[in-house]
N, C-alpha and C positions, 0 to 999 in steps of 0.2 A: 504494500500500500504506500502511496506517495502522499506526503504532507507538505503544505506550504508553511514554513516556520522561520523563526528568527535564528540567525547564527551570530554569536557575540564576538566582537572584536574590540580593540582599544585596551587601555590600561586600567588599573584599579581606579574606581570612582569616575572614569571617563569613558563610558561604554558607547559604542555605536554598533549597529546591527545591519546585517544583510538579510533580506527576505529571500529565501531559497526554496526550491523544490527539492526535497530529499526523501530518501527511503525512510520509512518510519522506524526501521530497525537500526539505523545508524545513530551514532551519538550526536549530541547537539551541535558540536563544532566539527563533526566528521565530514565525510564525503557528501557532496550534493550533486544533483543532476543539472541544475541551471539556476543562475542568479536572476531573480525576478525584480528586485528593487533594493532600496537602502532606507534605513530609518535611523535618525540621529536625535535622540531625546535631549541631548545636552544643549542644543541650539534653542534660541528663543525667537519665534515659535519653533516647535519640533519640526525637523526636516523629514518629509516623507516623499520619496521618489519611487514610483512604481511603474513598470512597463505594463500598461493595461492589456496590450495584446498577448503578452506572454502569460500574464496572470489568468486571463480568460481562457487561454489555450489549456493551461494546467487544470483549471477548474472544470472545463468541459471534458477533460480526459479522466476525471474522477479524483483529482487531488483534494484532500481535506485540509482546509486552513485551520490553524490553531486559533484559540480565542483571541489572542492579541493580534494576530495577522488578519483575522476576520474584521476586527474593529478598524484596523489601518486601511483595509480594502474598502470598507464602508465610507471612511472619511475621504478617501481619494475618489470615491464615486465608481469604483470598478465593480463592486458587488451589484449595485443597482443596474448598471449596464449589462452585466452578465445575466442577471435574472430576467431583465426585459427581453434580451435576445433569446433566452431559453423559452420564455412563454410565447414568443412570436413564431417559433418553429412549429 
């Protein structure tokens, strides 16, 4: 099973994350299949850059987003686009 989840980078107290598509059996910072975006909570306001086409591709192929990634996708507007495309088919 593939999950869309965060992969942590940065130093102590200065994290930033990549949003990646990864096998659910791999470790948090282990191998991934593809980078979907970037999330940096240390910036004001928090930086969220998501490749919408890649995210929708993985969601349509059955990837399950974690709770945090799902909220980031909602804020970026990707989830609403994906759901509207899914209902139009």
